[in-house]
Gaussian input, Z-matrix of N, CA and C with variables (Angstrom, degrees):
# hf/3-21g

backbone

0 1
 N
 C     1     B1
 C     2     B2     1     A1
 N     3     B3     2     A2     1     D1
 C     4     B4     3     A3     2     D2
 C     5     B5     4     A4     3     D3
 N     6     B6     5     A5     4     D4
 C     7     B7     6     A6     5     D5
 C     8     B8     7     A7     6     D6
 N     9     B9     8     A8     7     D7
 C    10    B10     9     A9     8     D8
 C    11    B11    10    A10     9     D9
 N    12    B12    11    A11    10    D10
 C    13    B13    12    A12    11    D11
 C    14    B14    13    A13    12    D12
 N    15    B15    14    A14    13    D13
 C    16    B16    15    A15    14    D14
 C    17    B17    16    A16    15    D15
 N    18    B18    17    A17    16    D16
 C    19    B19    18    A18    17    D17
 C    20    B20    19    A19    18    D18
 N    21    B21    20    A20    19    D19
 C    22    B22    21    A21    20    D20
 C    23    B23    22    A22    21    D21
 N    24    B24    23    A23    22    D22
 C    25    B25    24    A24    23    D23
 C    26    B26    25    A25    24    D24
 N    27    B27    26    A26    25    D25
 C    28    B28    27    A27    26    D26
 C    29    B29    28    A28    27    D27
 N    30    B30    29    A29    28    D28
 C    31    B31    30    A30    29    D29
 C    32    B32    31    A31    30    D30
 N    33    B33    32    A32    31    D31
 C    34    B34    33    A33    32    D32
 C    35    B35    34    A34    33    D33
 N    36    B36    35    A35    34    D34
 C    37    B37    36    A36    35    D35
 C    38    B38    37    A37    36    D36
 N    39    B39    38    A38    37    D37
 C    40    B40    39    A39    38    D38
 C    41    B41    40    A40    39    D39
 N    42    B42    41    A41    40    D40
 C    43    B43    42    A42    41    D41
 C    44    B44    43    A43    42    D42
 N    45    B45    44    A44    43    D43
 C    46    B46    45    A45    44    D44
 C    47    B47    46    A46    45    D45
 N    48    B48    47    A47    46    D46
 C    49    B49    48    A48    47    D47
 C    50    B50    49    A49    48    D48
 N    51    B51    50    A50    49    D49
 C    52    B52    51    A51    50    D50
 C    53    B53    52    A52    51    D51
 N    54    B54    53    A53    52    D52
 C    55    B55    54    A54    53    D53
 C    56    B56    55    A55    54    D54
 N    57    B57    56    A56    55    D55
 C    58    B58    57    A57    56    D56
 C    59    B59    58    A58    57    D57
 N    60    B60    59    A59    58    D58
 C    61    B61    60    A60    59    D59
 C    62    B62    61    A61    60    D60
 N    63    B63    62    A62    61    D61
 C    64    B64    63    A63    62    D62
 C    65    B65    64    A64    63    D63
 N    66    B66    65    A65    64    D64
 C    67    B67    66    A66    65    D65
 C    68    B68    67    A67    66    D66
 N    69    B69    68    A68    67    D67
 C    70    B70    69    A69    68    D68
 C    71    B71    70    A70    69    D69
 N    72    B72    71    A71    70    D70
 C    73    B73    72    A72    71    D71
 C    74    B74    73    A73    72    D72
 N    75    B75    74    A74    73    D73
 C    76    B76    75    A75    74    D74
 C    77    B77    76    A76    75    D75
 N    78    B78    77    A77    76    D76
 C    79    B79    78    A78    77    D77
 C    80    B80    79    A79    78    D78
 N    81    B81    80    A80    79    D79
 C    82    B82    81    A81    80    D80
 C    83    B83    82    A82    81    D81
 N    84    B84    83    A83    82    D82
 C    85    B85    84    A84    83    D83
 C    86    B86    85    A85    84    D84
 N    87    B87    86    A86    85    D85
 C    88    B88    87    A87    86    D86
 C    89    B89    88    A88    87    D87
 N    90    B90    89    A89    88    D88
 C    91    B91    90    A90    89    D89
 C    92    B92    91    A91    90    D90
 N    93    B93    92    A92    91    D91
 C    94    B94    93    A93    92    D92
 C    95    B95    94    A94    93    D93
 N    96    B96    95    A95    94    D94
 C    97    B97    96    A96    95    D95
 C    98    B98    97    A97    96    D96
 N    99    B99    98    A98    97    D97
 C   100   B100    99    A99    98    D98
 C   101   B101   100   A100    99    D99
 N   102   B102   101   A101   100   D100
 C   103   B103   102   A102   101   D101
 C   104   B104   103   A103   102   D102
 N   105   B105   104   A104   103   D103
 C   106   B106   105   A105   104   D104
 C   107   B107   106   A106   105   D105
 N   108   B108   107   A107   106   D106
 C   109   B109   108   A108   107   D107
 C   110   B110   109   A109   108   D108
 N   111   B111   110   A110   109   D109
 C   112   B112   111   A111   110   D110
 C   113   B113   112   A112   111   D111
 N   114   B114   113   A113   112   D112
 C   115   B115   114   A114   113   D113
 C   116   B116   115   A115   114   D114
 N   117   B117   116   A116   115   D115
 C   118   B118   117   A117   116   D116
 C   119   B119   118   A118   117   D117
 N   120   B120   119   A119   118   D118
 C   121   B121   120   A120   119   D119
 C   122   B122   121   A121   120   D120
 N   123   B123   122   A122   121   D121
 C   124   B124   123   A123   122   D122
 C   125   B125   124   A124   123   D123
 N   126   B126   125   A125   124   D124
 C   127   B127   126   A126   125   D125
 C   128   B128   127   A127   126   D126
 N   129   B129   128   A128   127   D127
 C   130   B130   129   A129   128   D128
 C   131   B131   130   A130   129   D129
 N   132   B132   131   A131   130   D130
 C   133   B133   132   A132   131   D131
 C   134   B134   133   A133   132   D132
 N   135   B135   134   A134   133   D133
 C   136   B136   135   A135   134   D134
 C   137   B137   136   A136   135   D135
 N   138   B138   137   A137   136   D136
 C   139   B139   138   A138   137   D137
 C   140   B140   139   A139   138   D138
 N   141   B141   140   A140   139   D139
 C   142   B142   141   A141   140   D140
 C   143   B143   142   A142   141   D141
 N   144   B144   143   A143   142   D142
 C   145   B145   144   A144   143   D143
 C   146   B146   145   A145   144   D144
 N   147   B147   146   A146   145   D145
 C   148   B148   147   A147   146   D146
 C   149   B149   148   A148   147   D147
 N   150   B150   149   A149   148   D148
 C   151   B151   150   A150   149   D149
 C   152   B152   151   A151   150   D150
 N   153   B153   152   A152   151   D151
 C   154   B154   153   A153   152   D152
 C   155   B155   154   A154   153   D153
 N   156   B156   155   A155   154   D154
 C   157   B157   156   A156   155   D155
 C   158   B158   157   A157   156   D156
 N   159   B159   158   A158   157   D157
 C   160   B160   159   A159   158   D158
 C   161   B161   160   A160   159   D159
 N   162   B162   161   A161   160   D160
 C   163   B163   162   A162   161   D161
 C   164   B164   163   A163   162   D162
 N   165   B165   164   A164   163   D163
 C   166   B166   165   A165   164   D164
 C   167   B167   166   A166   165   D165
 N   168   B168   167   A167   166   D166
 C   169   B169   168   A168   167   D167
 C   170   B170   169   A169   168   D168
 N   171   B171   170   A170   169   D169
 C   172   B172   171   A171   170   D170
 C   173   B173   172   A172   171   D171
 N   174   B174   173   A173   172   D172
 C   175   B175   174   A174   173   D173
 C   176   B176   175   A175   174   D174
 N   177   B177   176   A176   175   D175
 C   178   B178   177   A177   176   D176
 C   179   B179   178   A178   177   D177
 N   180   B180   179   A179   178   D178
 C   181   B181   180   A180   179   D179
 C   182   B182   181   A181   180   D180
 N   183   B183   182   A182   181   D181
 C   184   B184   183   A183   182   D182
 C   185   B185   184   A184   183   D183
 N   186   B186   185   A185   184   D184
 C   187   B187   186   A186   185   D185
 C   188   B188   187   A187   186   D186
 N   189   B189   188   A188   187   D187
 C   190   B190   189   A189   188   D188
 C   191   B191   190   A190   189   D189
 N   192   B192   191   A191   190   D190
 C   193   B193   192   A192   191   D191
 C   194   B194   193   A193   192   D192
 N   195   B195   194   A194   193   D193
 C   196   B196   195   A195   194   D194
 C   197   B197   196   A196   195   D195
 N   198   B198   197   A197   196   D196
 C   199   B199   198   A198   197   D197
 C   200   B200   199   A199   198   D198
 N   201   B201   200   A200   199   D199
 C   202   B202   201   A201   200   D200
 C   203   B203   202   A202   201   D201
 N   204   B204   203   A203   202   D202
 C   205   B205   204   A204   203   D203
 C   206   B206   205   A205   204   D204
 N   207   B207   206   A206   205   D205
 C   208   B208   207   A207   206   D206
 C   209   B209   208   A208   207   D207
 N   210   B210   209   A209   208   D208
 C   211   B211   210   A210   209   D209
 C   212   B212   211   A211   210   D210
 N   213   B213   212   A212   211   D211
 C   214   B214   213   A213   212   D212
 C   215   B215   214   A214   213   D213
 N   216   B216   215   A215   214   D214
 C   217   B217   216   A216   215   D215
 C   218   B218   217   A217   216   D216
 N   219   B219   218   A218   217   D217
 C   220   B220   219   A219   218   D218
 C   221   B221   220   A220   219   D219
 N   222   B222   221   A221   220   D220
 C   223   B223   222   A222   221   D221
 C   224   B224   223   A223   222   D222
 N   225   B225   224   A224   223   D223
 C   226   B226   225   A225   224   D224
 C   227   B227   226   A226   225   D225
 N   228   B228   227   A227   226   D226
 C   229   B229   228   A228   227   D227
 C   230   B230   229   A229   228   D228
 N   231   B231   230   A230   229   D229
 C   232   B232   231   A231   230   D230
 C   233   B233   232   A232   231   D231
 N   234   B234   233   A233   232   D232
 C   235   B235   234   A234   233   D233
 C   236   B236   235   A235   234   D234
 N   237   B237   236   A236   235   D235
 C   238   B238   237   A237   236   D236
 C   239   B239   238   A238   237   D237
 N   240   B240   239   A239   238   D238
 C   241   B241   240   A240   239   D239
 C   242   B242   241   A241   240   D240
 N   243   B243   242   A242   241   D241
 C   244   B244   243   A243   242   D242
 C   245   B245   244   A244   243   D243
 N   246   B246   245   A245   244   D244
 C   247   B247   246   A246   245   D245
 C   248   B248   247   A247   246   D246
 N   249   B249   248   A248   247   D247
 C   250   B250   249   A249   248   D248
 C   251   B251   250   A250   249   D249
 N   252   B252   251   A251   250   D250
 C   253   B253   252   A252   251   D251
 C   254   B254   253   A253   252   D252
 N   255   B255   254   A254   253   D253
 C   256   B256   255   A255   254   D254
 C   257   B257   256   A256   255   D255
 N   258   B258   257   A257   256   D256
 C   259   B259   258   A258   257   D257
 C   260   B260   259   A259   258   D258
 N   261   B261   260   A260   259   D259
 C   262   B262   261   A261   260   D260
 C   263   B263   262   A262   261   D261
 N   264   B264   263   A263   262   D262
 C   265   B265   264   A264   263   D263
 C   266   B266   265   A265   264   D264

   B1=1.4467
   B2=1.5268
   B3=1.3234
   B4=1.4538
   B5=1.5191
   B6=1.3283
   B7=1.4550
   B8=1.5105
   B9=1.3298
   B10=1.4517
   B11=1.5124
   B12=1.3263
   B13=1.4656
   B14=1.5309
   B15=1.3351
   B16=1.4580
   B17=1.5252
   B18=1.3425
   B19=1.4660
   B20=1.5225
   B21=1.3228
   B22=1.4604
   B23=1.5223
   B24=1.3247
   B25=1.4607
   B26=1.5230
   B27=1.3304
   B28=1.4619
   B29=1.5229
   B30=1.3116
   B31=1.4630
   B32=1.5132
   B33=1.3036
   B34=1.4754
   B35=1.5285
   B36=1.3308
   B37=1.4683
   B38=1.5294
   B39=1.3193
   B40=1.4630
   B41=1.5235
   B42=1.3267
   B43=1.4592
   B44=1.5176
   B45=1.3305
   B46=1.4733
   B47=1.5334
   B48=1.3354
   B49=1.4726
   B50=1.5236
   B51=1.3335
   B52=1.4579
   B53=1.5310
   B54=1.3460
   B55=1.4713
   B56=1.5178
   B57=1.3216
   B58=1.4684
   B59=1.5251
   B60=1.3113
   B61=1.4575
   B62=1.5218
   B63=1.3331
   B64=1.4643
   B65=1.5250
   B66=1.3213
   B67=1.4620
   B68=1.5283
   B69=1.3187
   B70=1.4645
   B71=1.5294
   B72=1.3307
   B73=1.4709
   B74=1.5312
   B75=1.3211
   B76=1.4665
   B77=1.5251
   B78=1.3125
   B79=1.4713
   B80=1.5225
   B81=1.3339
   B82=1.4734
   B83=1.5217
   B84=1.3292
   B85=1.4645
   B86=1.5231
   B87=1.3283
   B88=1.4565
   B89=1.5186
   B90=1.3325
   B91=1.4594
   B92=1.5171
   B93=1.3067
   B94=1.4569
   B95=1.5224
   B96=1.3349
   B97=1.4569
   B98=1.5079
   B99=1.3291
   B100=1.4609
   B101=1.5211
   B102=1.3345
   B103=1.4604
   B104=1.5203
   B105=1.3438
   B106=1.4658
   B107=1.5271
   B108=1.3375
   B109=1.4602
   B110=1.5219
   B111=1.3217
   B112=1.4526
   B113=1.5302
   B114=1.3300
   B115=1.4680
   B116=1.5270
   B117=1.3302
   B118=1.4722
   B119=1.5311
   B120=1.3406
   B121=1.4632
   B122=1.5210
   B123=1.3253
   B124=1.4569
   B125=1.5209
   B126=1.3287
   B127=1.4603
   B128=1.5224
   B129=1.3221
   B130=1.4651
   B131=1.5176
   B132=1.3145
   B133=1.4666
   B134=1.5150
   B135=1.3199
   B136=1.4499
   B137=1.5199
   B138=1.3148
   B139=1.4658
   B140=1.5179
   B141=1.3304
   B142=1.4667
   B143=1.5193
   B144=1.3299
   B145=1.4462
   B146=1.5114
   B147=1.3211
   B148=1.4692
   B149=1.5316
   B150=1.3204
   B151=1.4605
   B152=1.5310
   B153=1.3199
   B154=1.4677
   B155=1.5312
   B156=1.3276
   B157=1.4670
   B158=1.5242
   B159=1.3242
   B160=1.4650
   B161=1.5183
   B162=1.3226
   B163=1.4701
   B164=1.5279
   B165=1.3246
   B166=1.4675
   B167=1.5266
   B168=1.3320
   B169=1.4605
   B170=1.5249
   B171=1.3184
   B172=1.4649
   B173=1.5303
   B174=1.3246
   B175=1.4710
   B176=1.5218
   B177=1.3464
   B178=1.4622
   B179=1.5257
   B180=1.3457
   B181=1.4635
   B182=1.5245
   B183=1.3260
   B184=1.4653
   B185=1.5267
   B186=1.3268
   B187=1.4704
   B188=1.5189
   B189=1.3278
   B190=1.4571
   B191=1.5185
   B192=1.3382
   B193=1.4649
   B194=1.5287
   B195=1.3120
   B196=1.4631
   B197=1.5285
   B198=1.3192
   B199=1.4631
   B200=1.5275
   B201=1.3156
   B202=1.4624
   B203=1.5222
   B204=1.3261
   B205=1.4647
   B206=1.5324
   B207=1.3158
   B208=1.4598
   B209=1.5211
   B210=1.3294
   B211=1.4621
   B212=1.5227
   B213=1.3284
   B214=1.4723
   B215=1.5182
   B216=1.3150
   B217=1.4583
   B218=1.5249
   B219=1.3188
   B220=1.4587
   B221=1.5273
   B222=1.3201
   B223=1.4626
   B224=1.5177
   B225=1.3264
   B226=1.4614
   B227=1.5245
   B228=1.3188
   B229=1.4580
   B230=1.5171
   B231=1.3215
   B232=1.4611
   B233=1.5212
   B234=1.3238
   B235=1.4685
   B236=1.5311
   B237=1.2995
   B238=1.4622
   B239=1.5243
   B240=1.3226
   B241=1.4601
   B242=1.5221
   B243=1.3146
   B244=1.4590
   B245=1.5292
   B246=1.3287
   B247=1.4642
   B248=1.5202
   B249=1.3027
   B250=1.4597
   B251=1.5268
   B252=1.3104
   B253=1.4604
   B254=1.5150
   B255=1.3167
   B256=1.4603
   B257=1.5130
   B258=1.3381
   B259=1.4598
   B260=1.5262
   B261=1.3276
   B262=1.4583
   B263=1.5248
   B264=1.3089
   B265=1.4839
   B266=1.5044
   A1=109.37
   A2=116.60
   A3=120.96
   A4=110.85
   A5=114.32
   A6=120.24
   A7=109.52
   A8=116.69
   A9=121.67
   A10=111.12
   A11=115.39
   A12=120.52
   A13=107.46
   A14=115.66
   A15=123.04
   A16=107.89
   A17=116.21
   A18=121.24
   A19=111.61
   A20=115.84
   A21=123.78
   A22=106.62
   A23=116.21
   A24=121.32
   A25=108.01
   A26=116.87
   A27=120.16
   A28=110.75
   A29=114.53
   A30=122.74
   A31=108.35
   A32=116.13
   A33=120.20
   A34=106.72
   A35=115.53
   A36=120.55
   A37=112.85
   A38=117.23
   A39=120.31
   A40=108.20
   A41=115.60
   A42=120.56
   A43=113.76
   A44=117.28
   A45=121.54
   A46=111.52
   A47=117.31
   A48=124.18
   A49=112.89
   A50=116.20
   A51=120.71
   A52=111.18
   A53=117.15
   A54=119.98
   A55=111.90
   A56=117.25
   A57=120.57
   A58=110.92
   A59=116.28
   A60=119.98
   A61=110.97
   A62=117.45
   A63=120.93
   A64=110.21
   A65=116.49
   A66=121.04
   A67=110.59
   A68=117.09
   A69=121.28
   A70=111.22
   A71=116.09
   A72=121.05
   A73=109.99
   A74=117.08
   A75=121.02
   A76=110.95
   A77=116.50
   A78=119.83
   A79=111.00
   A80=117.37
   A81=120.43
   A82=111.08
   A83=116.60
   A84=121.18
   A85=112.54
   A86=117.68
   A87=121.29
   A88=113.97
   A89=117.15
   A90=121.17
   A91=111.00
   A92=116.01
   A93=121.71
   A94=108.08
   A95=116.35
   A96=120.03
   A97=112.22
   A98=116.08
   A99=120.86
   A100=111.29
   A101=114.55
   A102=122.78
   A103=107.59
   A104=117.32
   A105=120.42
   A106=110.92
   A107=114.96
   A108=121.91
   A109=109.03
   A110=116.31
   A111=121.85
   A112=109.13
   A113=117.91
   A114=120.64
   A115=114.00
   A116=117.80
   A117=120.60
   A118=113.33
   A119=117.37
   A120=120.97
   A121=114.93
   A122=117.49
   A123=120.21
   A124=110.27
   A125=115.22
   A126=122.54
   A127=106.33
   A128=115.67
   A129=122.32
   A130=108.32
   A131=116.70
   A132=121.20
   A133=109.75
   A134=114.81
   A135=121.80
   A136=106.20
   A137=116.15
   A138=120.74
   A139=109.86
   A140=115.08
   A141=121.56
   A142=109.14
   A143=115.79
   A144=119.97
   A145=111.47
   A146=114.86
   A147=121.42
   A148=110.43
   A149=116.01
   A150=121.43
   A151=112.47
   A152=117.78
   A153=120.38
   A154=111.14
   A155=116.67
   A156=120.44
   A157=110.63
   A158=117.11
   A159=120.27
   A160=111.30
   A161=117.12
   A162=120.22
   A163=110.35
   A164=116.82
   A165=120.82
   A166=110.66
   A167=117.39
   A168=121.49
   A169=110.02
   A170=117.24
   A171=120.65
   A172=111.00
   A173=116.87
   A174=119.63
   A175=110.30
   A176=117.12
   A177=119.36
   A178=110.91
   A179=118.12
   A180=120.37
   A181=111.49
   A182=117.31
   A183=121.14
   A184=111.48
   A185=117.50
   A186=122.16
   A187=111.25
   A188=116.18
   A189=121.40
   A190=111.89
   A191=116.56
   A192=120.46
   A193=110.73
   A194=115.92
   A195=122.50
   A196=114.75
   A197=119.17
   A198=120.67
   A199=114.11
   A200=117.31
   A201=120.71
   A202=110.26
   A203=115.10
   A204=121.62
   A205=106.47
   A206=116.59
   A207=122.13
   A208=109.42
   A209=115.32
   A210=121.06
   A211=112.23
   A212=116.86
   A213=120.00
   A214=110.10
   A215=114.88
   A216=122.85
   A217=106.28
   A218=115.64
   A219=121.21
   A220=106.28
   A221=116.39
   A222=121.28
   A223=110.46
   A224=114.96
   A225=120.09
   A226=109.14
   A227=115.09
   A228=120.54
   A229=109.41
   A230=115.19
   A231=122.38
   A232=107.87
   A233=117.61
   A234=118.70
   A235=110.34
   A236=116.26
   A237=120.63
   A238=109.26
   A239=116.24
   A240=121.86
   A241=108.67
   A242=115.68
   A243=120.98
   A244=110.23
   A245=116.45
   A246=122.40
   A247=109.29
   A248=115.67
   A249=122.09
   A250=107.17
   A251=117.42
   A252=121.37
   A253=112.46
   A254=115.00
   A255=122.43
   A256=107.17
   A257=117.41
   A258=118.38
   A259=112.17
   A260=114.80
   A261=122.72
   A262=106.67
   A263=115.58
   A264=120.24
   A265=109.46
   D1=128.22
   D2=-179.88
   D3=-88.64
   D4=149.44
   D5=178.66
   D6=-152.11
   D7=177.26
   D8=179.22
   D9=-119.25
   D10=152.73
   D11=179.89
   D12=-144.61
   D13=133.07
   D14=-178.90
   D15=-110.30
   D16=137.42
   D17=-174.68
   D18=-130.89
   D19=142.56
   D20=165.73
   D21=-121.46
   D22=124.97
   D23=-177.32
   D24=-116.98
   D25=127.84
   D26=-179.98
   D27=-122.58
   D28=160.94
   D29=-176.36
   D30=126.58
   D31=-151.06
   D32=174.85
   D33=-89.23
   D34=86.59
   D35=-173.81
   D36=-126.95
   D37=5.32
   D38=174.22
   D39=-116.62
   D40=143.41
   D41=-179.57
   D42=79.49
   D43=14.63
   D44=-178.54
   D45=-129.38
   D46=20.69
   D47=-179.50
   D48=65.57
   D49=27.12
   D50=-179.32
   D51=-63.52
   D52=-50.22
   D53=-177.42
   D54=-62.20
   D55=-47.26
   D56=-177.62
   D57=-62.14
   D58=-42.37
   D59=-179.73
   D60=-69.91
   D61=-40.11
   D62=176.76
   D63=-60.05
   D64=-39.70
   D65=178.51
   D66=-62.57
   D67=-45.74
   D68=178.13
   D69=-60.18
   D70=-45.20
   D71=-179.52
   D72=-62.51
   D73=-46.46
   D74=-179.39
   D75=-60.23
   D76=-43.21
   D77=179.13
   D78=-62.87
   D79=-43.40
   D80=179.07
   D81=-61.76
   D82=-31.83
   D83=-179.90
   D84=-83.55
   D85=-3.77
   D86=179.49
   D87=79.80
   D88=21.27
   D89=-179.78
   D90=-88.44
   D91=157.06
   D92=172.27
   D93=-119.61
   D94=159.23
   D95=178.77
   D96=140.09
   D97=-145.24
   D98=-176.67
   D99=-156.58
   D100=166.61
   D101=175.58
   D102=-143.80
   D103=143.47
   D104=-179.67
   D105=-153.52
   D106=158.67
   D107=172.63
   D108=-81.68
   D109=147.34
   D110=173.16
   D111=-109.63
   D112=152.81
   D113=-178.62
   D114=-59.59
   D115=-24.38
   D116=-178.19
   D117=-84.86
   D118=5.79
   D119=177.21
   D120=97.11
   D121=-7.12
   D122=177.65
   D123=-85.56
   D124=168.41
   D125=170.92
   D126=-114.60
   D127=138.46
   D128=178.11
   D129=-116.54
   D130=140.70
   D131=177.81
   D132=-141.94
   D133=149.40
   D134=172.04
   D135=-130.99
   D136=122.38
   D137=-176.81
   D138=-127.89
   D139=142.60
   D140=178.79
   D141=-129.39
   D142=139.49
   D143=178.62
   D144=161.99
   D145=-161.03
   D146=-179.58
   D147=-68.88
   D148=148.25
   D149=-176.80
   D150=-57.13
   D151=-42.36
   D152=-178.92
   D153=-64.70
   D154=-38.91
   D155=178.50
   D156=-67.24
   D157=-38.19
   D158=178.00
   D159=-66.15
   D160=-37.65
   D161=176.85
   D162=-64.85
   D163=-42.30
   D164=178.56
   D165=-64.24
   D166=-39.92
   D167=178.79
   D168=-64.55
   D169=-44.93
   D170=179.00
   D171=-61.67
   D172=-40.00
   D173=176.88
   D174=-61.80
   D175=-41.30
   D176=178.04
   D177=-65.85
   D178=-38.34
   D179=179.51
   D180=-56.21
   D181=-34.06
   D182=177.20
   D183=-69.08
   D184=-28.86
   D185=179.51
   D186=-84.82
   D187=-55.42
   D188=-176.92
   D189=69.33
   D190=-179.23
   D191=177.62
   D192=-73.40
   D193=175.33
   D194=-170.75
   D195=-52.87
   D196=-42.19
   D197=-173.84
   D198=-94.09
   D199=2.59
   D200=178.05
   D201=-78.90
   D202=154.45
   D203=172.32
   D204=-133.07
   D205=93.78
   D206=-176.23
   D207=-80.15
   D208=126.84
   D209=178.76
   D210=-101.98
   D211=-30.91
   D212=-178.87
   D213=-158.31
   D214=147.37
   D215=170.38
   D216=-129.82
   D217=115.05
   D218=178.26
   D219=-103.90
   D220=121.18
   D221=-174.50
   D222=-124.50
   D223=147.38
   D224=175.35
   D225=-146.47
   D226=149.72
   D227=176.14
   D228=-76.08
   D229=140.71
   D230=176.84
   D231=-136.51
   D232=161.60
   D233=176.22
   D234=-62.37
   D235=144.59
   D236=177.10
   D237=-64.81
   D238=139.38
   D239=175.63
   D240=-117.23
   D241=158.73
   D242=-178.12
   D243=-96.28
   D244=90.66
   D245=177.55
   D246=-98.93
   D247=153.56
   D248=173.57
   D249=-100.16
   D250=94.52
   D251=-179.98
   D252=79.52
   D253=-168.31
   D254=179.67
   D255=-126.14
   D256=134.25
   D257=-176.22
   D258=-142.68
   D259=162.53
   D260=172.79
   D261=-88.42
   D262=130.36
   D263=176.93
   D264=-94.89

């Protein structure tokens, strides 16, 4: 069953290739959606796909790339949307 999940990630998550790496991870997991930087220093993502893939993506969001320092990931369920692939906004 497919579903959607919305994320806000805070910490040292800008300027460390967080968005690009998150995009690669989401694509490998077969997710669709997007990821973007916010003016307040957080990263926002919306991902749609299978529940197991979304759980794996959320686990990766807590890790991030090598130079990231994730302090929090706030996640909520959202209705699934029909995206074509996963991209950086």
